[in-house]
PDB file as gemmi writes it, atoms N, CA and C in Angstrom:
CRYST1    1.000    1.000    1.000  90.00  90.00  90.00 P 1                      
ATOM      1  N   UNK A   1      20.319  -4.685   5.788  1.00  0.00           N  
ATOM      2  CA  UNK A   1      19.651  -4.203   6.975  1.00  0.00           C  
ATOM      3  C   UNK A   1      18.257  -3.725   6.575  1.00  0.00           C  
ATOM      4  N   UNK A   2      17.268  -4.141   7.332  1.00  0.00           N  
ATOM      5  CA  UNK A   2      15.899  -3.724   7.102  1.00  0.00           C  
ATOM      6  C   UNK A   2      15.418  -2.880   8.268  1.00  0.00           C  
ATOM      7  N   UNK A   3      14.546  -1.938   7.950  1.00  0.00           N  
ATOM      8  CA  UNK A   3      13.892  -1.135   8.973  1.00  0.00           C  
ATOM      9  C   UNK A   3      12.391  -1.303   8.767  1.00  0.00           C  
ATOM     10  N   UNK A   4      11.701  -1.743   9.814  1.00  0.00           N  
ATOM     11  CA  UNK A   4      10.257  -1.954   9.734  1.00  0.00           C  
ATOM     12  C   UNK A   4       9.573  -0.951  10.641  1.00  0.00           C  
ATOM     13  N   UNK A   5       8.588  -0.263  10.103  1.00  0.00           N  
ATOM     14  CA  UNK A   5       7.782   0.679  10.877  1.00  0.00           C  
ATOM     15  C   UNK A   5       6.336   0.224  10.861  1.00  0.00           C  
ATOM     16  N   UNK A   6       5.709   0.221  12.027  1.00  0.00           N  
ATOM     17  CA  UNK A   6       4.281  -0.070  12.130  1.00  0.00           C  
ATOM     18  C   UNK A   6       3.575   1.242  12.434  1.00  0.00           C  
ATOM     19  N   UNK A   7       2.597   1.598  11.619  1.00  0.00           N  
ATOM     20  CA  UNK A   7       1.906   2.873  11.779  1.00  0.00           C  
ATOM     21  C   UNK A   7       0.545   2.681  12.428  1.00  0.00           C  
ATOM     22  N   UNK A   8      -0.353   2.004  11.726  1.00  0.00           N  
ATOM     23  CA  UNK A   8      -1.685   1.741  12.253  1.00  0.00           C  
ATOM     24  C   UNK A   8      -2.174   0.419  11.679  1.00  0.00           C  
ATOM     25  N   UNK A   9      -3.030  -0.256  12.383  1.00  0.00           N  
ATOM     26  CA  UNK A   9      -3.671  -1.481  11.903  1.00  0.00           C  
ATOM     27  C   UNK A   9      -2.683  -2.337  11.106  1.00  0.00           C  
ATOM     28  N   UNK A  10      -2.923  -2.518   9.816  1.00  0.00           N  
ATOM     29  CA  UNK A  10      -2.043  -3.318   8.960  1.00  0.00           C  
ATOM     30  C   UNK A  10      -1.018  -2.466   8.225  1.00  0.00           C  
ATOM     31  N   UNK A  11      -1.020  -1.185   8.425  1.00  0.00           N  
ATOM     32  CA  UNK A  11      -0.158  -0.247   7.708  1.00  0.00           C  
ATOM     33  C   UNK A  11       1.266  -0.316   8.266  1.00  0.00           C  
ATOM     34  N   UNK A  12       2.162  -0.904   7.442  1.00  0.00           N  
ATOM     35  CA  UNK A  12       3.574  -0.971   7.805  1.00  0.00           C  
ATOM     36  C   UNK A  12       4.412  -0.558   6.609  1.00  0.00           C  
ATOM     37  N   UNK A  13       5.671  -0.225   6.875  1.00  0.00           N  
ATOM     38  CA  UNK A  13       6.640  -0.038   5.808  1.00  0.00           C  
ATOM     39  C   UNK A  13       7.869  -0.862   6.144  1.00  0.00           C  
ATOM     40  N   UNK A  14       8.494  -1.385   5.098  1.00  0.00           N  
ATOM     41  CA  UNK A  14       9.741  -2.136   5.235  1.00  0.00           C  
ATOM     42  C   UNK A  14      10.747  -1.465   4.308  1.00  0.00           C  
ATOM     43  N   UNK A  15      11.821  -0.969   4.909  1.00  0.00           N  
ATOM     44  CA  UNK A  15      12.862  -0.285   4.146  1.00  0.00           C  
ATOM     45  C   UNK A  15      14.077  -1.186   4.034  1.00  0.00           C  
ATOM     46  N   UNK A  16      14.549  -1.353   2.815  1.00  0.00           N  
ATOM     47  CA  UNK A  16      15.780  -2.085   2.555  1.00  0.00           C  
ATOM     48  C   UNK A  16      16.844  -1.101   2.108  1.00  0.00           C  
ATOM     49  N   UNK A  17      17.905  -1.615   1.530  1.00  0.00           N  
ATOM     50  CA  UNK A  17      18.998  -0.749   1.104  1.00  0.00           C  
ATOM     51  C   UNK A  17      18.582   0.242   0.020  1.00  0.00           C  
ATOM     52  N   UNK A  18      17.810  -0.225  -0.944  1.00  0.00           N  
ATOM     53  CA  UNK A  18      17.474   0.624  -2.084  1.00  0.00           C  
ATOM     54  C   UNK A  18      15.996   0.796  -2.339  1.00  0.00           C  
ATOM     55  N   UNK A  19      15.152   0.278  -1.471  1.00  0.00           N  
ATOM     56  CA  UNK A  19      13.723   0.384  -1.750  1.00  0.00           C  
ATOM     57  C   UNK A  19      12.902   0.322  -0.474  1.00  0.00           C  
ATOM     58  N   UNK A  20      11.670   0.747  -0.613  1.00  0.00           N  
ATOM     59  CA  UNK A  20      10.705   0.737   0.475  1.00  0.00           C  
ATOM     60  C   UNK A  20       9.421   0.110  -0.053  1.00  0.00           C  
ATOM     61  N   UNK A  21       8.856  -0.805   0.717  1.00  0.00           N  
ATOM     62  CA  UNK A  21       7.533  -1.341   0.398  1.00  0.00           C  
ATOM     63  C   UNK A  21       6.596  -0.945   1.533  1.00  0.00           C  
ATOM     64  N   UNK A  22       5.452  -0.440   1.154  1.00  0.00           N  
ATOM     65  CA  UNK A  22       4.416  -0.072   2.113  1.00  0.00           C  
ATOM     66  C   UNK A  22       3.277  -1.061   1.950  1.00  0.00           C  
ATOM     67  N   UNK A  23       2.742  -1.520   3.070  1.00  0.00           N  
ATOM     68  CA  UNK A  23       1.664  -2.508   3.047  1.00  0.00           C  
ATOM     69  C   UNK A  23       0.394  -1.915   3.643  1.00  0.00           C  
ATOM     70  N   UNK A  24      -0.691  -2.042   2.922  1.00  0.00           N  
ATOM     71  CA  UNK A  24      -2.028  -1.637   3.362  1.00  0.00           C  
ATOM     72  C   UNK A  24      -2.075  -0.254   4.017  1.00  0.00           C  
ATOM     73  N   UNK A  25      -1.652   0.777   3.291  1.00  0.00           N  
ATOM     74  CA  UNK A  25      -1.637   2.114   3.895  1.00  0.00           C  
ATOM     75  C   UNK A  25      -3.039   2.667   4.138  1.00  0.00           C  
ATOM     76  N   UNK A  26      -3.303   3.001   5.385  1.00  0.00           N  
ATOM     77  CA  UNK A  26      -4.585   3.604   5.756  1.00  0.00           C  
ATOM     78  C   UNK A  26      -4.427   4.313   7.086  1.00  0.00           C  
ATOM     79  N   UNK A  27      -4.827   5.549   7.108  1.00  0.00           N  
ATOM     80  CA  UNK A  27      -4.914   6.314   8.353  1.00  0.00           C  
ATOM     81  C   UNK A  27      -6.200   7.121   8.323  1.00  0.00           C  
ATOM     82  N   UNK A  28      -6.773   7.326   9.481  1.00  0.00           N  
ATOM     83  CA  UNK A  28      -7.962   8.162   9.561  1.00  0.00           C  
ATOM     84  C   UNK A  28      -9.222   7.386   9.843  1.00  0.00           C  
ATOM     85  N   UNK A  29     -10.285   7.794   9.161  1.00  0.00           N  
ATOM     86  CA  UNK A  29     -11.613   7.223   9.372  1.00  0.00           C  
ATOM     87  C   UNK A  29     -12.091   6.602   8.066  1.00  0.00           C  
ATOM     88  N   UNK A  30     -12.988   5.651   8.203  1.00  0.00           N  
ATOM     89  CA  UNK A  30     -13.589   5.044   7.024  1.00  0.00           C  
ATOM     90  C   UNK A  30     -14.993   4.563   7.369  1.00  0.00           C  
ATOM     91  N   UNK A  31     -15.710   4.079   6.383  1.00  0.00           N  
ATOM     92  CA  UNK A  31     -17.079   3.573   6.583  1.00  0.00           C  
ATOM     93  C   UNK A  31     -17.936   4.541   7.379  1.00  0.00           C  
ATOM     94  N   UNK A  32     -18.058   5.750   6.882  1.00  0.00           N  
ATOM     95  CA  UNK A  32     -18.880   6.770   7.553  1.00  0.00           C  
ATOM     96  C   UNK A  32     -18.506   6.912   9.021  1.00  0.00           C  
ATOM     97  N   UNK A  33     -17.205   6.958   9.274  1.00  0.00           N  
ATOM     98  CA  UNK A  33     -16.637   7.108  10.619  1.00  0.00           C  
ATOM     99  C   UNK A  33     -16.903   5.904  11.519  1.00  0.00           C  
ATOM    100  N   UNK A  34     -17.241   4.772  10.933  1.00  0.00           N  
ATOM    101  CA  UNK A  34     -17.468   3.564  11.712  1.00  0.00           C  
ATOM    102  C   UNK A  34     -16.178   2.895  12.150  1.00  0.00           C  
ATOM    103  N   UNK A  35     -15.087   3.137  11.403  1.00  0.00           N  
ATOM    104  CA  UNK A  35     -13.788   2.548  11.736  1.00  0.00           C  
ATOM    105  C   UNK A  35     -12.768   3.664  11.830  1.00  0.00           C  
ATOM    106  N   UNK A  36     -11.887   3.548  12.774  1.00  0.00           N  
ATOM    107  CA  UNK A  36     -10.770   4.482  12.926  1.00  0.00           C  
ATOM    108  C   UNK A  36      -9.481   3.681  12.921  1.00  0.00           C  
ATOM    109  N   UNK A  37      -8.449   4.229  12.291  1.00  0.00           N  
ATOM    110  CA  UNK A  37      -7.158   3.563  12.377  1.00  0.00           C  
ATOM    111  C   UNK A  37      -6.673   3.626  13.820  1.00  0.00           C  
ATOM    112  N   UNK A  38      -5.993   2.575  14.251  1.00  0.00           N  
ATOM    113  CA  UNK A  38      -5.526   2.535  15.632  1.00  0.00           C  
ATOM    114  C   UNK A  38      -4.028   2.313  15.658  1.00  0.00           C  
ATOM    115  N   UNK A  39      -3.270   3.052  16.406  1.00  0.00           N  
ATOM    116  CA  UNK A  39      -3.790   4.151  17.220  1.00  0.00           C  
ATOM    117  C   UNK A  39      -4.361   5.244  16.329  1.00  0.00           C  
ATOM    118  N   UNK A  40      -5.260   6.039  16.881  1.00  0.00           N  
ATOM    119  CA  UNK A  40      -5.934   7.061  16.083  1.00  0.00           C  
ATOM    120  C   UNK A  40      -4.893   8.038  15.555  1.00  0.00           C  
ATOM    121  N   UNK A  41      -4.839   8.124  14.259  1.00  0.00           N  
ATOM    122  CA  UNK A  41      -3.878   8.988  13.568  1.00  0.00           C  
ATOM    123  C   UNK A  41      -4.596   9.650  12.412  1.00  0.00           C  
ATOM    124  N   UNK A  42      -3.959  10.661  11.879  1.00  0.00           N  
ATOM    125  CA  UNK A  42      -4.410  11.196  10.606  1.00  0.00           C  
ATOM    126  C   UNK A  42      -3.191  11.349   9.720  1.00  0.00           C  
ATOM    127  N   UNK A  43      -3.404  11.695   8.492  1.00  0.00           N  
ATOM    128  CA  UNK A  43      -2.313  11.725   7.525  1.00  0.00           C  
ATOM    129  C   UNK A  43      -1.185  12.648   7.971  1.00  0.00           C  
ATOM    130  N   UNK A  44      -1.513  13.777   8.532  1.00  0.00           N  
ATOM    131  CA  UNK A  44      -0.452  14.696   8.953  1.00  0.00           C  
ATOM    132  C   UNK A  44       0.362  14.137  10.119  1.00  0.00           C  
ATOM    133  N   UNK A  45      -0.234  13.274  10.955  1.00  0.00           N  
ATOM    134  CA  UNK A  45       0.508  12.657  12.059  1.00  0.00           C  
ATOM    135  C   UNK A  45       1.639  11.773  11.562  1.00  0.00           C  
ATOM    136  N   UNK A  46       1.414  11.096  10.462  1.00  0.00           N  
ATOM    137  CA  UNK A  46       2.383  10.126   9.968  1.00  0.00           C  
ATOM    138  C   UNK A  46       3.311  10.747   8.933  1.00  0.00           C  
ATOM    139  N   UNK A  47       2.958  11.910   8.438  1.00  0.00           N  
ATOM    140  CA  UNK A  47       3.774  12.597   7.445  1.00  0.00           C  
ATOM    141  C   UNK A  47       4.008  11.706   6.218  1.00  0.00           C  
ATOM    142  N   UNK A  48       2.917  11.202   5.686  1.00  0.00           N  
ATOM    143  CA  UNK A  48       2.963  10.285   4.552  1.00  0.00           C  
ATOM    144  C   UNK A  48       3.714  10.880   3.369  1.00  0.00           C  
ATOM    145  N   UNK A  49       3.629  12.173   3.198  1.00  0.00           N  
ATOM    146  CA  UNK A  49       4.266  12.775   2.021  1.00  0.00           C  
ATOM    147  C   UNK A  49       5.775  12.576   2.021  1.00  0.00           C  
ATOM    148  N   UNK A  50       6.356  12.189   3.135  1.00  0.00           N  
ATOM    149  CA  UNK A  50       7.790  11.920   3.190  1.00  0.00           C  
ATOM    150  C   UNK A  50       8.145  10.574   2.575  1.00  0.00           C  
ATOM    151  N   UNK A  51       7.165   9.680   2.405  1.00  0.00           N  
ATOM    152  CA  UNK A  51       7.454   8.378   1.840  1.00  0.00           C  
ATOM    153  C   UNK A  51       7.888   8.505   0.393  1.00  0.00           C  
ATOM    154  N   UNK A  52       8.972   7.868   0.077  1.00  0.00           N  
ATOM    155  CA  UNK A  52       9.404   7.757  -1.310  1.00  0.00           C  
ATOM    156  C   UNK A  52       9.396   6.265  -1.638  1.00  0.00           C  
ATOM    157  N   UNK A  53       8.215   5.699  -1.625  1.00  0.00           N  
ATOM    158  CA  UNK A  53       8.077   4.256  -1.763  1.00  0.00           C  
ATOM    159  C   UNK A  53       8.218   3.801  -3.203  1.00  0.00           C  
ATOM    160  N   UNK A  54       8.769   2.624  -3.366  1.00  0.00           N  
ATOM    161  CA  UNK A  54       8.879   2.002  -4.675  1.00  0.00           C  
ATOM    162  C   UNK A  54       7.708   1.063  -4.932  1.00  0.00           C  
ATOM    163  N   UNK A  55       7.210   0.456  -3.832  1.00  0.00           N  
ATOM    164  CA  UNK A  55       6.187  -0.573  -3.944  1.00  0.00           C  
ATOM    165  C   UNK A  55       5.106  -0.367  -2.890  1.00  0.00           C  
ATOM    166  N   UNK A  56       3.879  -0.692  -3.271  1.00  0.00           N  
ATOM    167  CA  UNK A  56       2.769  -0.707  -2.320  1.00  0.00           C  
ATOM    168  C   UNK A  56       2.077  -2.052  -2.459  1.00  0.00           C  
ATOM    169  N   UNK A  57       1.973  -2.756  -1.339  1.00  0.00           N  
ATOM    170  CA  UNK A  57       1.254  -4.020  -1.305  1.00  0.00           C  
ATOM    171  C   UNK A  57      -0.128  -3.771  -0.727  1.00  0.00           C  
ATOM    172  N   UNK A  58      -1.152  -4.194  -1.446  1.00  0.00           N  
ATOM    173  CA  UNK A  58      -2.536  -4.115  -0.976  1.00  0.00           C  
ATOM    174  C   UNK A  58      -3.035  -5.545  -0.830  1.00  0.00           C  
ATOM    175  N   UNK A  59      -3.437  -5.914   0.389  1.00  0.00           N  
ATOM    176  CA  UNK A  59      -3.809  -7.304   0.641  1.00  0.00           C  
ATOM    177  C   UNK A  59      -5.208  -7.657   0.137  1.00  0.00           C  
ATOM    178  N   UNK A  60      -6.156  -6.720   0.265  1.00  0.00           N  
ATOM    179  CA  UNK A  60      -7.517  -7.009  -0.177  1.00  0.00           C  
ATOM    180  C   UNK A  60      -8.335  -5.717  -0.216  1.00  0.00           C  
ATOM    181  N   UNK A  61      -9.587  -5.854  -0.605  1.00  0.00           N  
ATOM    182  CA  UNK A  61     -10.441  -4.703  -0.923  1.00  0.00           C  
ATOM    183  C   UNK A  61     -11.007  -3.929   0.254  1.00  0.00           C  
ATOM    184  N   UNK A  62     -10.956  -4.412   1.445  1.00  0.00           N  
ATOM    185  CA  UNK A  62     -11.570  -3.677   2.550  1.00  0.00           C  
ATOM    186  C   UNK A  62     -11.003  -2.264   2.633  1.00  0.00           C  
ATOM    187  N   UNK A  63     -11.860  -1.323   3.005  1.00  0.00           N  
ATOM    188  CA  UNK A  63     -11.476   0.089   2.985  1.00  0.00           C  
ATOM    189  C   UNK A  63     -10.405   0.449   3.995  1.00  0.00           C  
ATOM    190  N   UNK A  64     -10.098  -0.436   4.938  1.00  0.00           N  
ATOM    191  CA  UNK A  64      -8.981  -0.174   5.845  1.00  0.00           C  
ATOM    192  C   UNK A  64      -7.685  -0.794   5.332  1.00  0.00           C  
ATOM    193  N   UNK A  65      -7.707  -1.286   4.101  1.00  0.00           N  
ATOM    194  CA  UNK A  65      -6.512  -1.817   3.443  1.00  0.00           C  
ATOM    195  C   UNK A  65      -6.280  -1.137   2.095  1.00  0.00           C  
ATOM    196  N   UNK A  66      -7.345  -0.769   1.431  1.00  0.00           N  
ATOM    197  CA  UNK A  66      -7.275  -0.041   0.164  1.00  0.00           C  
ATOM    198  C   UNK A  66      -8.000   1.285   0.374  1.00  0.00           C  
ATOM    199  N   UNK A  67      -7.229   2.317   0.706  1.00  0.00           N  
ATOM    200  CA  UNK A  67      -7.805   3.620   1.022  1.00  0.00           C  
ATOM    201  C   UNK A  67      -7.214   4.658   0.073  1.00  0.00           C  
ATOM    202  N   UNK A  68      -8.016   5.133  -0.845  1.00  0.00           N  
ATOM    203  CA  UNK A  68      -7.523   6.056  -1.856  1.00  0.00           C  
ATOM    204  C   UNK A  68      -7.154   7.421  -1.282  1.00  0.00           C  
ATOM    205  N   UNK A  69      -7.774   7.826  -0.168  1.00  0.00           N  
ATOM    206  CA  UNK A  69      -7.390   9.103   0.463  1.00  0.00           C  
ATOM    207  C   UNK A  69      -5.949   9.044   0.955  1.00  0.00           C  
ATOM    208  N   UNK A  70      -5.567   7.930   1.517  1.00  0.00           N  
ATOM    209  CA  UNK A  70      -4.185   7.774   1.964  1.00  0.00           C  
ATOM    210  C   UNK A  70      -3.260   7.576   0.769  1.00  0.00           C  
ATOM    211  N   UNK A  71      -3.666   6.754  -0.174  1.00  0.00           N  
ATOM    212  CA  UNK A  71      -2.821   6.471  -1.335  1.00  0.00           C  
ATOM    213  C   UNK A  71      -2.472   7.713  -2.136  1.00  0.00           C  
ATOM    214  N   UNK A  72      -3.401   8.658  -2.231  1.00  0.00           N  
ATOM    215  CA  UNK A  72      -3.115   9.851  -3.049  1.00  0.00           C  
ATOM    216  C   UNK A  72      -1.935  10.645  -2.485  1.00  0.00           C  
ATOM    217  N   UNK A  73      -1.600  10.443  -1.215  1.00  0.00           N  
ATOM    218  CA  UNK A  73      -0.470  11.118  -0.601  1.00  0.00           C  
ATOM    219  C   UNK A  73       0.831  10.331  -0.717  1.00  0.00           C  
ATOM    220  N   UNK A  74       0.755   9.126  -1.246  1.00  0.00           N  
ATOM    221  CA  UNK A  74       1.923   8.251  -1.315  1.00  0.00           C  
ATOM    222  C   UNK A  74       2.352   7.964  -2.747  1.00  0.00           C  
ATOM    223  N   UNK A  75       1.389   7.681  -3.609  1.00  0.00           N  
ATOM    224  CA  UNK A  75       1.671   7.172  -4.948  1.00  0.00           C  
ATOM    225  C   UNK A  75       2.307   8.239  -5.827  1.00  0.00           C  
ATOM    226  N   UNK A  76       3.343   7.832  -6.549  1.00  0.00           N  
ATOM    227  CA  UNK A  76       3.901   8.667  -7.607  1.00  0.00           C  
ATOM    228  C   UNK A  76       3.904   7.831  -8.888  1.00  0.00           C  
ATOM    229  N   UNK A  77       4.359   8.381  -9.967  1.00  0.00           N  
ATOM    230  CA  UNK A  77       4.259   7.684 -11.256  1.00  0.00           C  
ATOM    231  C   UNK A  77       5.126   6.430 -11.327  1.00  0.00           C  
ATOM    232  N   UNK A  78       6.108   6.298 -10.445  1.00  0.00           N  
ATOM    233  CA  UNK A  78       6.992   5.132 -10.459  1.00  0.00           C  
ATOM    234  C   UNK A  78       6.592   4.042  -9.466  1.00  0.00           C  
ATOM    235  N   UNK A  79       5.599   4.303  -8.652  1.00  0.00           N  
ATOM    236  CA  UNK A  79       5.179   3.334  -7.646  1.00  0.00           C  
ATOM    237  C   UNK A  79       4.561   2.113  -8.318  1.00  0.00           C  
ATOM    238  N   UNK A  80       4.969   0.936  -7.885  1.00  0.00           N  
ATOM    239  CA  UNK A  80       4.440  -0.318  -8.404  1.00  0.00           C  
ATOM    240  C   UNK A  80       3.554  -0.949  -7.332  1.00  0.00           C  
ATOM    241  N   UNK A  81       2.344  -1.328  -7.705  1.00  0.00           N  
ATOM    242  CA  UNK A  81       1.438  -2.009  -6.787  1.00  0.00           C  
ATOM    243  C   UNK A  81       1.663  -3.510  -6.887  1.00  0.00           C  
ATOM    244  N   UNK A  82       1.598  -4.175  -5.752  1.00  0.00           N  
ATOM    245  CA  UNK A  82       1.683  -5.628  -5.699  1.00  0.00           C  
ATOM    246  C   UNK A  82       0.422  -6.112  -4.985  1.00  0.00           C  
ATOM    247  N   UNK A  83      -0.277  -7.038  -5.630  1.00  0.00           N  
ATOM    248  CA  UNK A  83      -1.508  -7.570  -5.060  1.00  0.00           C  
ATOM    249  C   UNK A  83      -1.542  -9.081  -5.269  1.00  0.00           C  
ATOM    250  N   UNK A  84      -2.381  -9.748  -4.499  1.00  0.00           N  
ATOM    251  CA  UNK A  84      -2.646 -11.161  -4.731  1.00  0.00           C  
ATOM    252  C   UNK A  84      -3.497 -11.277  -5.997  1.00  0.00           C  
ATOM    253  N   UNK A  85      -3.277 -12.319  -6.741  1.00  0.00           N  
ATOM    254  CA  UNK A  85      -4.087 -12.541  -7.938  1.00  0.00           C  
ATOM    255  C   UNK A  85      -5.426 -13.146  -7.530  1.00  0.00           C  
ATOM    256  N   UNK A  86      -6.480 -12.366  -7.705  1.00  0.00           N  
ATOM    257  CA  UNK A  86      -7.834 -12.822  -7.418  1.00  0.00           C  
ATOM    258  C   UNK A  86      -8.529 -13.151  -8.734  1.00  0.00           C  
ATOM    259  N   UNK A  87      -9.395 -14.142  -8.726  1.00  0.00           N  
ATOM    260  CA  UNK A  87     -10.093 -14.541  -9.949  1.00  0.00           C  
ATOM    261  C   UNK A  87     -10.968 -13.435 -10.513  1.00  0.00           C  
ATOM    262  N   UNK A  88     -11.545 -12.603  -9.652  1.00  0.00           N  
ATOM    263  CA  UNK A  88     -12.497 -11.606 -10.137  1.00  0.00           C  
ATOM    264  C   UNK A  88     -11.846 -10.292 -10.595  1.00  0.00           C  
ATOM    265  N   UNK A  89     -10.580 -10.082 -10.376  1.00  0.00           N  
ATOM    266  CA  UNK A  89      -9.842  -8.886 -10.837  1.00  0.00           C  
ATOM    267  C   UNK A  89     -10.365  -7.565 -10.294  1.00  0.00           C  
ATOM    268  N   UNK A  90     -11.243  -7.582  -9.316  1.00  0.00           N  
ATOM    269  CA  UNK A  90     -11.835  -6.333  -8.824  1.00  0.00           C  
ATOM    270  C   UNK A  90     -10.777  -5.439  -8.188  1.00  0.00           C  
ATOM    271  N   UNK A  91      -9.878  -6.007  -7.400  1.00  0.00           N  
ATOM    272  CA  UNK A  91      -8.845  -5.195  -6.762  1.00  0.00           C  
ATOM    273  C   UNK A  91      -7.978  -4.502  -7.807  1.00  0.00           C  
ATOM    274  N   UNK A  92      -7.553  -5.225  -8.797  1.00  0.00           N  
ATOM    275  CA  UNK A  92      -6.731  -4.643  -9.865  1.00  0.00           C  
ATOM    276  C   UNK A  92      -7.510  -3.548 -10.612  1.00  0.00           C  
ATOM    277  N   UNK A  93      -8.773  -3.789 -10.901  1.00  0.00           N  
ATOM    278  CA  UNK A  93      -9.599  -2.795 -11.594  1.00  0.00           C  
ATOM    279  C   UNK A  93      -9.747  -1.524 -10.767  1.00  0.00           C  
ATOM    280  N   UNK A  94      -9.953  -1.662  -9.462  1.00  0.00           N  
ATOM    281  CA  UNK A  94     -10.093  -0.477  -8.604  1.00  0.00           C  
ATOM    282  C   UNK A  94      -8.802   0.332  -8.568  1.00  0.00           C  
ATOM    283  N   UNK A  95      -7.680  -0.342  -8.506  1.00  0.00           N  
ATOM    284  CA  UNK A  95      -6.398   0.372  -8.521  1.00  0.00           C  
ATOM    285  C   UNK A  95      -6.235   1.110  -9.835  1.00  0.00           C  
ATOM    286  N   UNK A  96      -6.576   0.466 -10.942  1.00  0.00           N  
ATOM    287  CA  UNK A  96      -6.457   1.126 -12.247  1.00  0.00           C  
ATOM    288  C   UNK A  96      -7.476   2.244 -12.446  1.00  0.00           C  
ATOM    289  N   UNK A  97      -8.576   2.223 -11.740  1.00  0.00           N  
ATOM    290  CA  UNK A  97      -9.497   3.361 -11.767  1.00  0.00           C  
ATOM    291  C   UNK A  97      -8.887   4.555 -11.040  1.00  0.00           C  
ATOM    292  N   UNK A  98      -8.050   4.267 -10.061  1.00  0.00           N  
ATOM    293  CA  UNK A  98      -7.398   5.303  -9.263  1.00  0.00           C  
ATOM    294  C   UNK A  98      -6.165   5.868  -9.972  1.00  0.00           C  
ATOM    295  N   UNK A  99      -5.372   5.006 -10.618  1.00  0.00           N  
ATOM    296  CA  UNK A  99      -4.142   5.460 -11.268  1.00  0.00           C  
ATOM    297  C   UNK A  99      -3.762   4.476 -12.376  1.00  0.00           C  
ATOM    298  N   UNK A 100      -2.779   4.847 -13.166  1.00  0.00           N  
ATOM    299  CA  UNK A 100      -2.336   4.003 -14.279  1.00  0.00           C  
ATOM    300  C   UNK A 100      -1.043   3.259 -13.957  1.00  0.00           C  
ATOM    301  N   UNK A 101      -0.651   3.221 -12.711  1.00  0.00           N  
ATOM    302  CA  UNK A 101       0.594   2.576 -12.312  1.00  0.00           C  
ATOM    303  C   UNK A 101       0.567   1.079 -12.596  1.00  0.00           C  
ATOM    304  N   UNK A 102       1.761   0.525 -12.688  1.00  0.00           N  
ATOM    305  CA  UNK A 102       1.908  -0.906 -12.903  1.00  0.00           C  
ATOM    306  C   UNK A 102       1.371  -1.667 -11.694  1.00  0.00           C  
ATOM    307  N   UNK A 103       0.660  -2.770 -11.967  1.00  0.00           N  
ATOM    308  CA  UNK A 103       0.141  -3.647 -10.925  1.00  0.00           C  
ATOM    309  C   UNK A 103       0.666  -5.051 -11.201  1.00  0.00           C  
ATOM    310  N   UNK A 104       1.348  -5.623 -10.220  1.00  0.00           N  
ATOM    311  CA  UNK A 104       1.839  -6.987 -10.326  1.00  0.00           C  
ATOM    312  C   UNK A 104       0.937  -7.873  -9.485  1.00  0.00           C  
ATOM    313  N   UNK A 105       0.402  -8.906 -10.120  1.00  0.00           N  
ATOM    314  CA  UNK A 105      -0.459  -9.852  -9.417  1.00  0.00           C  
ATOM    315  C   UNK A 105       0.341 -11.119  -9.111  1.00  0.00           C  
ATOM    316  N   UNK A 106       0.278 -11.541  -7.857  1.00  0.00           N  
ATOM    317  CA  UNK A 106       0.997 -12.740  -7.432  1.00  0.00           C  
ATOM    318  C   UNK A 106       0.029 -13.868  -7.123  1.00  0.00           C  
ATOM    319  N   UNK A 107       0.365 -15.058  -7.577  1.00  0.00           N  
ATOM    320  CA  UNK A 107      -0.383 -16.237  -7.171  1.00  0.00           C  
ATOM    321  C   UNK A 107      -0.060 -16.533  -5.709  1.00  0.00           C  
ATOM    322  N   UNK A 108      -0.974 -17.173  -5.023  1.00  0.00           N  
ATOM    323  CA  UNK A 108      -0.758 -17.528  -3.623  1.00  0.00           C  
ATOM    324  C   UNK A 108       0.521 -18.346  -3.461  1.00  0.00           C  
ATOM    325  N   UNK A 109       1.269 -18.024  -2.423  1.00  0.00           N  
ATOM    326  CA  UNK A 109       2.482 -18.720  -2.031  1.00  0.00           C  
ATOM    327  C   UNK A 109       3.614 -18.620  -3.050  1.00  0.00           C  
ATOM    328  N   UNK A 110       3.556 -17.660  -3.947  1.00  0.00           N  
ATOM    329  CA  UNK A 110       4.639 -17.422  -4.902  1.00  0.00           C  
ATOM    330  C   UNK A 110       5.543 -16.331  -4.373  1.00  0.00           C  
ATOM    331  N   UNK A 111       6.819 -16.410  -4.705  1.00  0.00           N  
ATOM    332  CA  UNK A 111       7.802 -15.420  -4.273  1.00  0.00           C  
ATOM    333  C   UNK A 111       8.093 -14.455  -5.414  1.00  0.00           C  
ATOM    334  N   UNK A 112       8.462 -13.249  -5.043  1.00  0.00           N  
ATOM    335  CA  UNK A 112       8.817 -12.221  -6.016  1.00  0.00           C  
ATOM    336  C   UNK A 112      10.041 -11.497  -5.491  1.00  0.00           C  
ATOM    337  N   UNK A 113      11.086 -11.420  -6.300  1.00  0.00           N  
ATOM    338  CA  UNK A 113      12.279 -10.675  -5.914  1.00  0.00           C  
ATOM    339  C   UNK A 113      12.098  -9.244  -6.391  1.00  0.00           C  
ATOM    340  N   UNK A 114      11.849  -8.353  -5.438  1.00  0.00           N  
ATOM    341  CA  UNK A 114      11.556  -6.970  -5.774  1.00  0.00           C  
ATOM    342  C   UNK A 114      12.759  -6.262  -6.367  1.00  0.00           C  
ATOM    343  N   UNK A 115      13.941  -6.616  -5.974  1.00  0.00           N  
ATOM    344  CA  UNK A 115      15.128  -5.938  -6.469  1.00  0.00           C  
ATOM    345  C   UNK A 115      15.239  -6.060  -7.997  1.00  0.00           C  
ATOM    346  N   UNK A 116      14.834  -7.187  -8.560  1.00  0.00           N  
ATOM    347  CA  UNK A 116      14.889  -7.369 -10.015  1.00  0.00           C  
ATOM    348  C   UNK A 116      13.936  -6.400 -10.715  1.00  0.00           C  
ATOM    349  N   UNK A 117      12.798  -6.153 -10.098  1.00  0.00           N  
ATOM    350  CA  UNK A 117      11.830  -5.239 -10.691  1.00  0.00           C  
ATOM    351  C   UNK A 117      12.320  -3.815 -10.593  1.00  0.00           C  
ATOM    352  N   UNK A 118      12.920  -3.494  -9.471  1.00  0.00           N  
ATOM    353  CA  UNK A 118      13.313  -2.112  -9.179  1.00  0.00           C  
ATOM    354  C   UNK A 118      14.495  -1.650 -10.016  1.00  0.00           C  
ATOM    355  N   UNK A 119      15.431  -2.530 -10.299  1.00  0.00           N  
ATOM    356  CA  UNK A 119      16.649  -2.130 -11.026  1.00  0.00           C  
ATOM    357  C   UNK A 119      16.423  -1.975 -12.501  1.00  0.00           C  
TER     358      UNK A 119                                                      
END                                                                             
């Protein structure tokens, strides 16, 4: 059984039996208040600190998909990042500037069984 929650924009969580993956977590404002998450929320509205996520998927570098203000409320030492493998490695480098967590890079259209990683 899966439970899917949609929070704002691309920010969703998918809960399975033993794990949770969060995708593109972002709430609040970005780009000098030029963009707002929709519906308009802030971190306290979503209670991000309740997430005990195993995995975070970041789709790309835009600040409404990779937001370190939101991530600092979610990431713990066991959180594994999953990203697309880009030739320039900038996304992976930015994540490693933020934390030392494991980052798994996936080639386009490749599958990954998360349960094998988690156990």
